[in-house]
C-alpha positions, 0 to 999 in steps of 0.5 A: 872144320876148324875156325881161326880166331878172326873167323870165330869173332866174325861168326859171333858177330853174325850171330849177334846181328841176327839176334838183334834183328829178331829182337828189333823186328817189333820195333821196326814193325811199329815204326812202319805202322807209324810212318804209314799212319802219318802218310794216311793222316796227311792224305786226310788233311789233304782232303780237307783243303778246298781246291774249287777256288784255291787261295795261295796259302792252300796251294802252297800247303798242298804243294808242300804236303804232297811230297811229305806224304810220299816220303812217309809212305815210302819210308813206311812201305820200305820198313814194312817190306824189310821187317817182313822179309827179315822176320827171322833174321837175314836168310843168307846169314841164317844159311851161312850160320847153319852150314858152319854149325853143321860142319863143326858138328861133323868135325870130331 
């Protein structure tokens, strides 16, 4: 199978994207761990508020802190799942590149 110049550029770009994903997986994993750690720290801080007889500043702090905790938890969970799912690159791109390589190997 012969590829045209735009197709060759596309394949080169896909390979570069795959290599970047593989190189940056540890950075993504670190970012996910930091996001989850921030969420856990927020939960610990939230546990230190005395809500038996809450004052207005305590209620305000809790009302602001809970959405922030959920946002950091969501970001961390999304990053963790994305990094683990694409640990060796995106599966569909790996398959496509492998098929292209096999077809080029068969062509004399």
